[in-house]
Each structure stands twice: as structure tokens, then as C-alpha cells.
N, C-alpha and C positions, 0 to 999 in steps of 0.2 A: 415612623422610625427613621433614623439617620442611615445613610448608605456610604460605603466607602467610595463607590463609583457608580455613576449612571450613564448608560449609552442611551442618548436621546434620539427619538424619531427615526430609527433605522427601519428599512423594509425587510421583513423576514422572508425566508424562501417560499412560504405559502402565500405571500402577497400582503399580509397584514403589516400595518405600521404600529410600531410598538416602542415603548421605552423599556430598557432592562436595567433593573436595580441589582447591585452587587454588595454583599456584606461578606467581608473576609474572602473565602474561596467559593462562595455559593451564590447562585441566582435566587433572589428573594421576591416574594409577592408584594403587591402594593407599591405605589410610588407617591407617597404623601409626605415624604420627609426631605432633608437636605442631603447634599452629597459632597464628599471631600473633593472629588474629581468628576467632571462632566465631559463626556465625549460627544460631539455633535455629529451624528450619523444621518442626518436628514438627507434624503434622496440617494442613499447608499444602501447596498445590501449588507445585512448582518447575518452571519451564518455561524453554525457550529464549526469547530476547527476541522482542518483537513486531516485525514488519517490515511496512512500508507500501510496496508496489511501485508506487503511483500517487498523486502529490500535486502541488500547484501552490504552491510556497513563495514564489514572487515575488509572489503576490497574497494570501497568507494574512494574517488579521487586518486587512484593509483595509475590511471591511464598512462601508458607509455613505459611502465616499469615492469620488467626489464626491456620489453619491446612492445610493438603494437600488434594486434591481432590482424594479421594480413589477409586471411581468408574471410574474416567476419563471421565464422561459424561458431556454433555453441561448443563444439568439440575442441576447436583450437583455443577458445576461451578458457575452457576447463584445463587444457594442457598449459596454457600461459599462466593460469593461476597456480598450477603446480611449480612452475619455475619461480614465481614471485614469493611463494610461501616460505622458503628457506631464508629469504632476504628480509622477512618481516622482523620488526622489533616492536615490543610493547608500546613504546613511545610513538612510533610512526602510526600504528593502528589507531591508537588513542587520539592522536592529534588530528589525523584526517577525519576520523569519525566525529570529533567535536566540531571541526570546521564544517562538516556537512550539517550538523545539528544547527549551527548558526544559520546556514542557508535555509533550513527547514523552518525555523522560528520566523525568519523574515518573510516566509511565504505563508504563514499561518498553518503550517504543518506541525501539529502538536501531539501526534501519536504515531509511532512507527513499530512495525514488527520486522525485525531483522534476522535473517538466517545467518549463523556463524559456523564456519567450518570447524569440525572437531577431528578431522583426519591427521592433524599435526599433533604428535604425542605431547608437545609442550603445552597444548591448549593455550597458547599465547594469545590468540585472538579472542578466545573466550574470556580470559582474565581481563584483557584490555577493554573489552565492551561491558563487562560488568562494572569496571571503574567508570566507563562513560555513562552507564545507566544511573549510577549514583549521582554523578556530576549534573546530569540534565533532568533529574527527577523534579526539581521545582518548576519545570516548564515543559517537558516532553514526557509522555508515557512511552517508555521504551521496553518492548518485549523482545527477548532473545529466544531463538529457535536452535536447538542442538541439531546440526545439520552435517551428516556424514557425507560430504560433498563427493567423495570418490567411491561411495557405496558402503553400505553397512557390513556386507560380507566381502566385497571385492577388495576393500582396503584393510590390510592387516592392522588390527587394533582399533578399528573404527567403532565396533560394538562396544567395547570396553570404554572407549573415550567418550561415547554418547552418554553412557551411564555416569562417568566422572563429571561430565559437564552438567548433567541434570543435578547431581549431588552438590555441585558448586552454587546452584541456584538459577540455572537457566530455566526459562519458563515454559517452553513448548517443545514437544517431540517432533523432529523432522526426519526426512529421509528422501531417497531418490531411487525408487524401485527400478525404473527403466534403465538405470546405468549399472545395475548388477550384471554379472557375466551371463546369466540366463534368465528367461522369463520366469522360470521356476523360483530362482533365488530372489527375484523381484517380488513375487507373490509372497514368498516366505518372509521377506523383510517387512512387507506391510503388516502381516499378522503379528510379528514380534513387536514392531514398533507401537502398534495399537495396544498390544498387551502391556507393554511398559507404561504407556500413557494411562491406561485404565487402572493399573496397580497403584500409580502415584497420584491420580486425580488430576492429570494435566490434559491440556489440549494438544491436538495433533494437527500439523500443517506439512503435508508432503508435496515436494516437487513430484508431480504425477504425470507420466506420459508426455514429457516435454521433448517430443520427437515427431517427425513426419510419418512414422511407421503406424499405419492404422491398426496393426495387430497388437500394439502396446496398449493393454486394457486393464492396467492396475487400478484405475479408478473404480472398476467393478468390484475388486477385492476390498478396496477401501470402503466402499458403501456397505459391503457385507460385514466387515469387521466392526464398523460403527454401530450397526444394529446388534450384532452378537454380543458386543461388550457394553452396550448401553451408553455409547458416547455421543448420541444425537445432539446436535447443536454445538459440539466442541471440536468438530473435525473440518478441515479444509483441504481441498485438492487445488494445488497451485499450478498454473499453466495450462494443462489439459489440451495441449496443442494437437495431439494425435487425433482428437475428436473431429478436427477439421477434415481429416481424410478418411474417417470411418465410414463404413457401409451404413446407409440411412436406415435399413431395417434394424440393424444392431443398435443404433443409436436410440430408435424408437422404443427399445426394451430397456436401454441403459439409463436414460434420463429419468423415467419414473422411479427406478431403484434409488438413484442419487436423491431425488425429492423425498422419497419415503424414508430414507435414512437420515435426513436432515443435514447432509454434507454441504457445506459452502463451497463456491468455486471463486478462484482468484485468477482471472487472466491478467496478463501484463502486456498491454497492447504495443507500447513502444518497442519492447525488446522482442516479443513474440514475432511481430511482422519483420523485424530486422534480421533475426537468426533463422527463422524457419524457411523452408522452401529453397534453401541455398543450392541443392542439388538438382533442382528442376530446371528445364528450359522454359517453354511456355506451352499451355498455361501454367503459371507459377502460383503455387500454393503460398498463402500468407500465414497460416498457422494459428489463426484466431479460433478459439473454441466457440461452441454454439450459444452465444450469449442470449440472444432473443428467445431461442427455444427453451433455454433453461428458465429464463425469467417467466415465460408463459406457463411453466409448470410449478412456479412458486419456489424454485431454487434460489437461495440467497447468493448473489453475484456481486462481487466488489472488484474495482480496478486497482491493480498494483503498479508501482513504479519500477521495481526490480533492480535497476542499476543506473548509476550515474558516473561517468568518467572512470571506467574500470576495464578489466580484460574483455568484457562482453559488449560494452556500449561506450561509444566515444562522445556522447552528448549528455544533456540533462541539466536541470536547474533546481530540482527539489520542488517543482510546481506540479501539484496533483491535477491542477486544471489542464496542463499539457496532456497528462494521461487520459483524463476524461475526453478531451478534444480528439485525440487519436483513436480512442476506444469508440467513440460516437461515430467516426468516419468508417472504421473498418467493420464495425457491427451494423452499420447502416441504420442507426437509431436516430432518424432525422425528424420525426414527429415532435411537436412541442412537448408532449408528455414524456417521450422517450429522452429528449435532450435534458429536461428537468430531472429525470430519473438518473441520468449520468452524473449530474451534480450530487444527487443524494447518495450515489454509490461511492463517491470519494469523501463523503462526510459521514453520515449517519449509518449507512450500510456497512462501511468498512469498520466503523467503531463497534458495531454489533458482532461482526465476524471475530474481532479480537476480544469480545467479552467486556468492552469498556462501557458498561451501563451508566457510568457517571457522566459521560459526555452527552451534550445536547443543549437546547435552548430552553428547556422546561424549567419551572420553578423547582428548586431542591437540587438541580444538577450543578456540576462543578462550573464555576465562572470562567470558562475557556471559550473564546469566540473570536471572530474575525470580521472587520469591517472592510468591504471591498468597494472599489470605485466602479460599480455596476448597479443597474436597477433591479435585476432579477437573476435567477440561476442560469438561465439560457444565455443571457448577455454575459455573465461572468465567464462561461465557457467560450463564447465567441471571442471575447477580448482578452482573457487571461490577465485581468487588470491588476493595477496597484493594490496591495493590501495597505489600506490607509491606517489601520490600527490592528494590532494583535494583542489579545488579552489572554494570559494564561494564569489560572488559579487566582483570578481577581487582580492581577497586576499587569499593567501595560509593559509589554516586553519588546515591541517593535512598532515603529511609526514611520510613515512616509507621506509627504505632501502629494496632492494630486498633480500628475505630470501632463498638463495640457500643452499642446504644441502651438507655438506662436506663429501665425501666418503673416506674410507681407505681400498680399495680393490685392490690388485695388478692387473695391466692390465686394470683397468676400469677408467673412467674419475674422476678427483678429485672433480667435482662439479656436482650436479644434481638438476634440478628444475621442471621437468615434463612437461615443455612446449615441443611441438612436431610440426615439420615441415614435412608435407606429402612428400613423395618421388615421 
């Protein structure tokens, strides 16, 4: 057969060297035909696209508007977002989000789940991001989460606005139980939000226990409701930072419940370690949930980006390898298998959490993939290298030449690029 595009000689994450043939938007079997376009990937890593299951696109690239988060805390970030919301316009939210999507494509990030605040009665950000979703559909899978940022019950109108947002076509039910006025209200919000999702056949992704308080245990209720309502495989608890501080005996009971319920976990290492532990002296908690313990019990864990240049975080580049790099360090996942697993978490595992079964490098999957200037997944995390080519739905959407550094040192190589082959 004839192919529209062939990626020749790339190294797959499992170490195999293979050609990948593409017809239209699909990866096809057999490579015994001609190709309209050929990408030479010899010596480079070819991967499924990067996927971010937790982001805030309504706030991205707004850093410094109307001011900077002076304390660096989560709560000041929320307060600052409250100051920014009245200043938002449809055009500003849309334009910043589209600019971020350009960054994302350049980094091979082709699927994003973004929480969008529904506590503004205008639902301005919801409508702006629904427009963005349509615009980027040819190259990015964009999922929107109806997120009552100021609390489903704590913020007047938030419950009704959540329903309105879902009626407009928002994909996922979100919430923030630990930000309600009482633990009881938080528990009640978990129950109601899961019931809304079950009734509508939607997924659930709650900001859950994003606090240093070890008594914030809404993940337990989330696991219970997931089983009660038959939502297994469709629910994620994001952040889960309180688990860093929880009693070990309680965690020994909690983690099997999460595993049994099929609830996924989405820690966000860059932001979690920046925001948590701000009230500590030393020893200082870093707020990372119990990633290795979860993985040992078969809980599905993915890494999320969360924020880029917004009221909560002053850095970021839309590079999911930055996220994996930081997560690897904080979770102390230093074995070769663990490091490779961190790469899988920002590609295939994150795609599974979002229900994006069409992504991957197998025959019949959507032809969205990335060619990286690295030899294998661990080297990719170490280098966070150039994305030499990004293909979305069978079309090349971003390219970059390899950026070797030229040296002028007598007796040393003329070029260096920091790739390494073990002897």
C-alpha cells in the first residue's frame, strides 16, 4: 500500500527499532509501499505524544496580573485569582490559552485536561476555552473540567454554574472538597459531584486534599463513591498532598481502598513541592503524595503540570519531561525501571487516565507521535531534549533541527550534545 508518511528507523520506548507507516490519521501495518513524506528518525527516540492530565488553562500566562503572589502560598494564589477574575475578558483568556497550546505543540504535548473555574457567573472562561477546544481540535485533545474553584457550596452559585458548564459541553466533573467551609461540607460535595457524574455518564477529577493537613481525607470518600456508583476507571484524585503528612497506619488502610475502587492519582510535582510546606520551619514537608507506594499496589498514577506562569507558579515551559524529571527526584524513583516508568507516566499512563484510548504507537491508533533527540526514555528525561518532529493526526505540526553545541577547544570534539552511550 502507499503511505502518506513514514517515520523511518526510530527507536521505540521499549528499545525496538521500527518504521511507522501512516495513512491519513492512522498508524497502519506493513511497510512495503511508497510514502509521500519520509521522516528520518534513525538514532532518535520515537514516542507516543506527551499528555497532561491536570492543568489550569484559564489562568495560564497571566503571571503578574494584577500582581505577583508574594507569599508563594496556595491560598494567596487562590485569592490572587479572585482579584484577576473580574479583569478577564473572553479574548484575553482565549488568546493566552491558544498561545500556551502553541507551546504545547512545540513540545509534543498533544492532549491536555484543563480545569476551568465555574465560580464566575458569566462562565466567561468556560465559553472561551470551549472556543479554544474547537480551534485546537485538529492537533490537541483538550478536555475541560467544570471546576468550582471557590467551593461547590462555599461559593454562591457554584453548584448551579457547575451544572450550566456541563450543559454547555464541558467534559469532566471537578471539585475541591478540602476548600469547603467544613470537612462535612467537603464530604457532601464529593458525594454530590460523583452523583452528577454518574447520572451524566461523565468522568470525575477532583482537586483532593491539596493541603498539609493530615486530617483532610476526602480521597477516602472519593474511593467510596466511586465504588458505590460504579465509576471505576473514570475517577481521578488530583494532588493528594495531605497523604504526605498522614499517619502511616491510616495510609495502609487507605491505599488498598483506592486501588480497589480503581481511582487514579495525579500528583503535580512542580507545583506541589513549591506550594506545600510553606508554614513549616524544618524539617520541611514537600507535599508529594505517596507515589511509589501507590504504584506498588497497582494504583494508576500520572504526573501533571498544573500551572505555567500564573498566580500559583512563576515558571514553566509546557514540557512534560520537566514534570517527569522533578517527579522522579521527589519520589526518589531512581532505578532504571522507575525512571522509564516516569516517562510512561507522562505519555501512555496519562492518556489512559484521560480515557484517550486512541493514543499510542500501535497499529490502528491515531498517528500522533513525537521524535526526540534522545536514545531512550531515561535519556529523554535526563536531557529534556529537542522535539525534532511532532506529528498530530498524521500531519507534521512542529519541527526543529538538532541543536548541537560547537566547541572551540584544541584537542576536543568540534560538537557536543550531551547524549551518552554507556561503555
